[in-house]
Steps between C-alpha positions, in 0.01 A plus 500: 500500500258282691159436354187300557415348837851555637470874436157505667639315805774757543262795454274353768813449712583870467149596606477250787839575654441872452162489675647304791787749521241777520313331785822446692616855427175637643564309822860623518423863431179574688303204637759378752613851602133585554437190707820560698371843599195347669492384860618136505155352569353679198800419279486131592125484437529679166790285379321181601199614295724584203668159522159327495393708201821408315381139498207588276500366142587827324839547667578129516434467126734790428776396741490122455407524132807715439716241678360219284544712189862580590567130551343421162708771332815354658417146384409612148819706486708197599328293230521759220821671617452818293838648409435866562278513809578192709676696775220755533228236516678274748602799712143633506368161605764456771445850637128445541510139614774550758488872580123541508328164545783338699547798730126513558487135603819506710482846660165679475255212543660369823479851648137526390422165661667606824301826498176310437551304822514819708196678630505876425529706816696242696845574640646222285352647179620850588850369571512309169355781286808723462727207409233368263469831316878542472577144387193450279564834328867423438409173328221675313756743355689197368180364343424838345841534338507136386154520340581829326834364379324188367261724308789701353689184408198355319437834328859507378450154352212638295699789355 
């Protein structure tokens, strides 16, 4: 069984990836459906405000801190190569780094940036809104599952 700082890293990894999975799950299950039910101008304005709020330190620390932690766990795992839990630890790191962080950077952030350039209430914003909600939500489902699976994988490494 793991012990010491390595154990603590993985426990924090479980908590971090689990909290991020919870945030993403909230968006998948009720935030985005709620925003989608609004008139486009209101939905665009609300999502733009949410995207600005997501750049505050609390969420960035959780999201980016979890990515750094997952990278550290992967590096430490490669160095120590623990017999029993290597697969779980590397899988958890890969799931979060690629399925959560990577998807965010490659799929969700570009859509957020495009939305930020549109003025709520314009024809262009209204036309973009339905595609934005559909595509952003689909990628968010991927992030949700990847973050939750990373948490489970790290938890299995602890057992």
